Backbone as CSV, one residue per row, in Angstrom:
resi,resn,N_x,N_y,N_z,CA_x,CA_y,CA_z,C_x,C_y,C_z
1,UNK,-18.607,-27.106,-22.511,-17.179,-26.885,-21.970,-16.441,-27.968,-22.932
2,UNK,-15.254,-27.733,-23.322,-14.584,-28.618,-23.994,-13.819,-29.601,-23.167
3,UNK,-14.453,-30.785,-23.360,-13.745,-31.962,-22.606,-12.394,-32.352,-22.869
4,UNK,-11.890,-31.777,-24.057,-10.489,-32.273,-24.361,-9.382,-31.337,-23.483
5,UNK,-9.929,-30.122,-23.129,-9.178,-29.360,-22.252,-8.796,-29.748,-20.866
6,UNK,-7.412,-29.754,-20.647,-7.038,-30.204,-19.352,-6.110,-29.166,-18.835
7,UNK,-6.351,-28.765,-17.545,-5.421,-27.786,-16.968,-4.089,-28.137,-16.823
8,UNK,-3.766,-29.405,-16.803,-2.274,-29.821,-16.759,-1.615,-29.393,-18.058
9,UNK,-2.266,-29.435,-19.263,-1.868,-29.297,-20.514,-1.482,-27.814,-20.632
10,UNK,-2.217,-26.887,-19.990,-2.041,-25.481,-20.156,-0.731,-25.089,-19.243
11,UNK,-0.690,-25.760,-18.117,0.538,-25.505,-17.241,1.761,-25.999,-18.008
12,UNK,1.697,-27.085,-18.736,2.952,-27.407,-19.190,3.331,-26.534,-20.411
13,UNK,2.508,-25.823,-21.080,2.721,-24.955,-22.205,3.346,-23.805,-21.725
14,UNK,2.960,-23.139,-20.587,3.485,-21.764,-20.108,4.692,-22.192,-19.114
15,UNK,5.619,-21.447,-19.355,6.831,-21.402,-18.348,6.258,-21.041,-16.958
16,UNK,6.849,-21.732,-15.894,6.334,-21.296,-14.634,7.485,-20.091,-14.159
17,UNK,6.877,-19.199,-13.437,7.717,-18.214,-13.129,8.721,-18.535,-11.924
18,UNK,9.895,-17.928,-11.918,10.959,-18.281,-10.998,10.655,-17.419,-9.613
19,UNK,10.843,-18.050,-8.638,10.806,-17.281,-7.263,12.148,-17.118,-6.764
20,UNK,12.615,-15.687,-6.756,14.068,-15.553,-6.079,13.827,-14.540,-5.060
21,UNK,14.244,-14.696,-3.836,14.015,-13.855,-2.825,12.781,-13.199,-2.667
22,UNK,11.696,-14.276,-2.686,10.296,-13.540,-2.550,9.772,-12.674,-3.671
23,UNK,10.635,-12.679,-4.920,10.211,-11.998,-5.952,9.898,-12.828,-7.064
24,UNK,8.894,-12.604,-7.826,8.631,-13.336,-9.024,9.071,-12.913,-10.278
25,UNK,9.985,-13.527,-11.032,10.321,-13.136,-12.417,9.437,-13.430,-13.381
26,UNK,9.315,-12.619,-14.313,8.198,-12.965,-15.413,9.062,-13.568,-16.487
27,UNK,10.456,-13.552,-16.306,11.179,-14.260,-17.396,11.068,-15.703,-17.315
28,UNK,11.068,-16.341,-18.520,10.999,-17.827,-18.598,12.179,-18.400,-17.925
29,UNK,12.238,-19.599,-17.362,13.401,-20.052,-16.712,14.393,-20.580,-17.792
30,UNK,15.634,-20.373,-17.479,16.770,-20.917,-18.305,17.053,-22.298,-17.813
31,UNK,17.663,-23.179,-19.030,18.033,-24.363,-18.541,19.232,-24.546,-17.574
32,UNK,19.213,-25.439,-16.832,20.307,-25.449,-15.583,21.681,-25.554,-16.348
33,UNK,21.906,-26.323,-17.444,23.059,-26.418,-18.276,22.896,-25.999,-19.644
34,UNK,23.795,-25.281,-20.183,23.707,-24.868,-21.644,24.164,-26.138,-22.467
35,UNK,23.013,-26.606,-23.121,23.380,-27.741,-24.075,23.836,-27.256,-25.204
36,UNK,24.602,-28.352,-25.850,25.154,-28.056,-27.130,24.093,-27.850,-28.225
37,UNK,24.253,-26.648,-28.926,23.106,-26.419,-29.849,23.171,-27.394,-31.211
38,UNK,22.128,-28.082,-31.178,21.908,-29.022,-32.343,20.757,-28.692,-33.133
39,UNK,20.779,-28.639,-34.443,19.708,-28.258,-35.145,18.453,-29.098,-35.048
40,UNK,17.238,-28.618,-34.787,16.113,-29.454,-34.486,15.829,-30.173,-35.789
41,UNK,15.223,-31.396,-35.678,14.691,-32.105,-36.697,13.455,-31.247,-37.352
42,UNK,13.440,-31.221,-38.654,12.245,-30.492,-39.255,10.912,-30.896,-38.616
43,UNK,10.775,-31.937,-38.256,9.373,-32.652,-37.893,9.259,-32.327,-36.203
44,UNK,10.180,-31.830,-35.560,10.014,-31.670,-34.203,8.869,-30.834,-33.713
45,UNK,8.245,-31.158,-32.720,7.047,-30.470,-32.261,7.562,-29.516,-31.160
46,UNK,6.731,-28.474,-30.908,7.004,-27.522,-29.989,7.150,-28.009,-28.459
47,UNK,6.425,-29.027,-28.138,6.510,-29.631,-26.897,7.672,-30.472,-26.647
48,UNK,8.321,-30.961,-27.666,9.472,-31.750,-27.387,10.671,-30.797,-27.237
49,UNK,10.724,-29.466,-27.940,11.873,-28.563,-27.725,11.834,-27.731,-26.440
50,UNK,10.839,-27.900,-25.640,10.686,-27.104,-24.401,11.325,-28.055,-23.292
51,UNK,12.116,-27.242,-22.486,12.612,-28.054,-21.240,11.979,-27.791,-20.104
52,UNK,11.969,-28.526,-19.134,11.490,-28.417,-17.788,12.030,-27.352,-17.167
53,UNK,11.338,-26.654,-16.155,11.916,-25.452,-15.400,13.042,-25.958,-14.613
54,UNK,14.217,-25.153,-14.326,15.116,-25.610,-13.420,14.727,-25.638,-12.024
55,UNK,15.532,-26.386,-11.199,15.046,-26.538,-9.807,15.681,-25.329,-8.922
56,UNK,16.797,-24.833,-9.436,17.414,-23.604,-8.695,17.754,-22.600,-9.641
57,UNK,17.835,-21.367,-9.055,17.996,-20.040,-9.867,19.182,-20.134,-10.812
58,UNK,19.040,-19.566,-11.861,20.024,-19.565,-12.882,20.500,-18.201,-13.261
59,UNK,21.487,-18.127,-14.012,21.949,-16.781,-14.398,21.064,-16.140,-15.375
60,UNK,21.108,-14.808,-15.391,20.107,-14.138,-16.476,20.648,-14.484,-17.842
61,UNK,19.426,-14.367,-18.872,19.914,-14.434,-20.258,20.888,-13.465,-20.563
62,UNK,21.552,-13.676,-21.818,22.671,-12.809,-22.217,21.804,-11.449,-22.546
63,UNK,22.507,-10.357,-22.109,22.000,-8.981,-22.451,21.258,-8.272,-21.214
64,UNK,20.811,-9.329,-20.220,19.982,-8.969,-19.024,21.074,-9.108,-17.982
65,UNK,20.716,-8.331,-17.009,21.560,-8.290,-15.763,20.593,-8.387,-14.615
66,UNK,21.229,-9.199,-13.611,20.581,-9.347,-12.333,20.563,-7.983,-11.577
67,UNK,19.760,-7.510,-10.764,19.818,-6.297,-10.016,21.187,-6.292,-9.259
68,UNK,21.653,-5.024,-9.099,22.898,-5.067,-8.226,22.567,-5.529,-6.624
69,UNK,23.591,-5.846,-5.930,23.479,-6.404,-4.666,22.544,-5.678,-3.864
70,UNK,22.630,-4.452,-3.864,21.710,-3.557,-3.157,20.289,-3.683,-3.267
71,UNK,19.938,-4.148,-4.561,18.485,-4.233,-4.867,17.757,-5.460,-4.774
72,UNK,18.612,-6.503,-4.053,17.902,-7.690,-3.882,17.198,-7.594,-2.543
73,UNK,15.998,-8.190,-2.562,15.059,-8.095,-1.301,15.768,-9.263,-0.429
74,UNK,16.106,-8.804,0.652,16.705,-9.716,1.660,15.833,-9.614,3.011
75,UNK,16.105,-10.890,3.777,15.274,-10.528,5.108,15.701,-9.517,5.906
76,UNK,16.927,-8.971,5.772,17.185,-7.779,6.669,16.522,-6.580,6.051
77,UNK,16.289,-6.611,4.635,15.657,-5.377,4.185,14.112,-5.505,4.300
78,UNK,13.781,-6.589,4.518,12.197,-6.889,4.835,12.096,-6.344,6.332
79,UNK,12.951,-6.627,7.050,12.799,-6.083,8.573,12.900,-4.665,8.670
80,UNK,13.816,-4.046,7.813,14.009,-2.631,7.670,12.757,-2.065,7.353
81,UNK,12.105,-2.625,6.204,10.873,-1.874,5.704,9.697,-2.006,6.656
82,UNK,9.718,-3.237,7.420,8.620,-3.328,8.551,8.873,-2.350,9.552
83,UNK,10.077,-1.907,10.108,10.344,-1.032,11.054,9.875,0.410,10.687
84,UNK,10.310,0.661,9.280,9.975,1.885,8.760,8.484,2.144,8.738
85,UNK,7.701,1.110,8.322,6.294,1.107,8.324,5.734,1.336,9.712
86,UNK,6.254,0.805,10.650,5.865,0.952,11.977,6.216,2.343,12.466
87,UNK,7.272,2.946,12.096,7.630,4.288,12.567,6.597,5.254,11.835
88,UNK,6.465,4.906,10.546,5.325,5.955,9.906,3.925,5.960,10.464
89,UNK,3.581,4.515,10.832,2.134,4.558,11.535,2.243,5.359,12.859
90,UNK,3.249,5.287,13.505,3.182,6.005,14.897,3.308,7.507,14.784
91,UNK,4.161,8.057,13.856,4.289,9.407,13.668,3.068,10.173,13.160
92,UNK,2.922,11.359,13.761,1.801,12.092,13.238,1.990,12.611,11.710
93,UNK,0.971,12.414,11.019,1.058,12.770,9.525,1.476,14.261,9.330
94,UNK,1.101,15.120,10.135,1.489,16.512,9.834,3.106,16.556,10.178
95,UNK,3.684,15.929,10.976,5.127,15.828,10.998,5.695,15.330,9.805
96,UNK,5.326,14.158,9.212,5.719,13.630,8.241,5.642,14.639,6.949
97,UNK,4.432,15.228,6.737,4.221,16.077,5.622,5.447,17.371,5.611
98,UNK,5.385,17.889,6.898,6.379,18.840,6.962,7.771,18.536,6.671
99,UNK,8.287,17.477,7.176,9.547,16.820,6.773,9.703,16.633,5.128
100,UNK,8.789,16.194,4.661,8.787,16.105,3.077,8.844,17.256,2.438
101,UNK,7.989,18.317,3.047,7.918,19.711,2.398,9.324,20.216,2.540
102,UNK,10.148,19.979,3.682,11.552,20.520,3.840,12.385,19.867,2.778
103,UNK,12.091,18.725,2.275,12.803,18.200,1.258,12.837,19.010,-0.043
104,UNK,11.706,19.660,-0.367,11.561,20.518,-1.467,12.514,21.792,-1.230
105,UNK,12.401,22.200,0.089,13.377,23.475,0.309,14.875,22.987,-0.062
106,UNK,15.292,21.814,0.408,16.767,21.433,0.307,16.937,21.319,-1.388
107,UNK,16.154,20.707,-1.968,16.193,20.687,-3.417,16.233,21.828,-4.163
108,UNK,15.282,22.947,-3.785,15.393,24.178,-4.418,16.709,24.951,-4.117
109,UNK,17.208,24.924,-2.883,18.456,25.555,-2.422,19.615,25.037,-3.259
110,UNK,19.756,23.736,-3.321,20.788,23.044,-3.961,20.659,23.467,-5.556
111,UNK,19.491,23.430,-6.076,19.305,23.675,-7.643,19.684,25.276,-7.812
112,UNK,19.212,26.089,-6.918,19.576,27.438,-7.169,21.118,27.744,-7.127
113,UNK,21.629,27.122,-6.140,23.151,27.298,-6.040,24.086,26.722,-7.254
114,UNK,23.448,25.652,-7.910,23.988,25.111,-8.977,23.662,25.792,-10.321
115,UNK,22.644,26.810,-10.205,22.204,27.331,-11.412,21.307,26.748,-12.201
116,UNK,20.626,25.526,-11.737,19.657,24.824,-12.397,18.212,25.470,-11.959
117,UNK,18.047,26.489,-12.869,16.680,27.468,-12.473,15.444,26.626,-12.789
118,UNK,15.429,25.808,-13.819,14.173,24.953,-13.802,13.946,24.135,-13.027
119,UNK,14.918,23.393,-12.546,14.740,22.507,-11.349,14.422,23.023,-10.154
120,UNK,15.010,24.163,-9.772,14.830,25.106,-8.636,13.351,25.513,-8.658
121,UNK,12.886,25.951,-9.754,11.394,26.479,-9.890,10.455,25.350,-9.691
122,UNK,10.804,24.212,-10.236,9.954,23.112,-9.876,9.790,22.668,-8.452
123,UNK,10.883,22.669,-7.755,10.998,22.374,-6.338,10.327,23.366,-5.506
124,UNK,10.435,24.748,-5.851,9.698,25.838,-5.241,8.276,25.690,-5.339
125,UNK,7.806,25.422,-6.689,6.416,25.234,-6.850,5.793,24.139,-6.091
126,UNK,6.590,23.025,-6.065,6.069,21.895,-5.215,5.851,22.327,-3.714
127,UNK,6.851,22.972,-3.237,6.799,23.473,-1.811,5.543,24.505,-1.679
128,UNK,5.520,25.375,-2.657,4.273,26.145,-2.678,3.080,25.489,-2.618
129,UNK,2.774,24.454,-3.434,1.646,23.651,-3.501,1.329,22.979,-2.160
130,UNK,2.275,22.513,-1.547,2.030,21.779,-0.226,1.584,22.946,0.827
131,UNK,2.260,24.053,0.864,1.769,25.172,1.950,0.446,25.623,1.501
132,UNK,0.271,26.141,0.264,-1.008,26.658,0.047,-2.343,25.596,-0.198
133,UNK,-1.927,24.397,-0.426,-2.948,23.386,-0.432,-3.445,22.859,0.913
134,UNK,-2.359,22.907,1.759,-2.901,22.249,3.162,-3.105,23.552,4.264
135,UNK,-2.314,24.644,3.984,-2.520,25.914,4.795,-2.571,25.692,6.232
136,UNK,-3.776,25.982,6.888,-3.919,25.986,8.414,-3.845,24.314,8.858
137,UNK,-3.872,23.342,8.099,-3.819,21.974,8.490,-2.414,21.674,8.940
138,UNK,-1.364,22.440,8.586,0.083,22.330,8.907,0.275,22.842,10.281
139,UNK,-0.771,23.391,11.017,-0.725,23.792,12.312,0.372,25.011,12.547
140,UNK,1.079,24.851,13.741,2.032,25.979,13.860,3.181,25.897,12.969
141,UNK,3.347,24.926,12.093,4.455,24.980,11.001,4.215,25.851,9.892
142,UNK,2.888,26.139,9.828,2.489,26.946,8.612,3.100,28.158,8.598
143,UNK,3.331,29.061,9.463,3.999,30.347,9.371,5.509,30.143,9.007
144,UNK,6.325,29.446,9.796,7.761,29.230,9.231,7.725,28.724,7.947
145,UNK,7.041,27.955,7.333,7.024,27.283,6.265,6.665,28.528,5.077
146,UNK,5.951,29.224,5.434,5.585,30.403,4.524,6.686,31.353,4.461
147,UNK,7.308,31.522,5.655,8.667,32.536,5.662,9.678,31.920,4.698
148,UNK,9.856,30.672,4.852,10.819,29.740,3.994,10.517,29.855,2.420
149,UNK,9.323,29.802,2.165,8.748,29.888,0.859,9.213,31.302,0.242
150,UNK,8.894,32.367,1.094,9.290,33.746,0.525,10.739,33.873,0.337
151,UNK,11.385,33.264,1.235,13.136,33.466,1.193,13.556,32.717,-0.023
152,UNK,12.945,31.506,-0.180,13.454,30.740,-1.475,12.990,31.476,-2.643
153,UNK,11.925,32.087,-2.759,11.382,32.792,-3.991,12.092,34.021,-4.166
154,UNK,12.569,34.682,-2.987,13.426,35.911,-3.255,14.920,35.398,-3.726
155,UNK,15.324,34.367,-3.244,16.747,33.810,-3.552,16.741,33.369,-5.043
156,UNK,15.645,32.918,-5.416,15.609,32.435,-6.817,15.495,33.547,-7.763
157,UNK,14.778,34.517,-7.428,14.630,35.795,-8.255,15.900,36.500,-8.385
158,UNK,16.764,36.662,-7.102,18.046,37.407,-7.176,19.062,36.498,-8.228
159,UNK,19.012,35.352,-7.861,19.933,34.519,-8.735,19.684,34.304,-10.063
160,UNK,18.469,34.157,-10.655,17.895,33.969,-11.833,18.239,35.335,-12.624
161,UNK,18.074,36.516,-12.070,18.198,37.728,-12.772,19.791,38.044,-13.023
162,UNK,20.595,37.354,-12.213,22.077,37.871,-12.157,22.574,37.316,-13.639
163,UNK,23.438,38.070,-14.216,24.115,37.550,-15.524,24.952,36.418,-15.066
164,UNK,25.305,35.442,-15.896,26.172,34.336,-15.594,27.602,34.892,-15.378
165,UNK,28.400,34.222,-14.563,29.742,34.692,-14.379,30.521,34.450,-15.561
166,UNK,31.426,35.518,-15.912,32.222,35.341,-16.992,33.440,34.691,-16.538
167,UNK,33.995,33.860,-17.565,35.276,33.224,-17.039,35.931,32.458,-18.031
């Protein structure tokens, strides 16, 4: 092993990640104050030109933006996520799957009404895959879900074959 290697040297060469709201940023830290740009002397080493990490969060570099206020992980959002995870743990998986499958029905209906037939077809195919992939594991919801699938497919076929409205 090389005796000249010291872990402290390696840590000084790499910028330390910033921790902001329990998130770690991969961006190197920015200096706390924007120093006046002076040309570096031709013999300056790389170690002399690096600045120590700031002690408090700084603004993002030019061209990069901080996430909008709703995307910052706050203690309130942490609590909300914890409550959601607890609810999911208590709810029967079959109920959650049926609820998610109904989202495909909603998407397909909206896409059909909007005339977005490729989008509607994708949502219908996803709904079909859930129903046919799970079948009897959906319990008593299987029959009504299959009826909804047939209705969606019929609505899709009727609307997709209609000529576009002239106007």
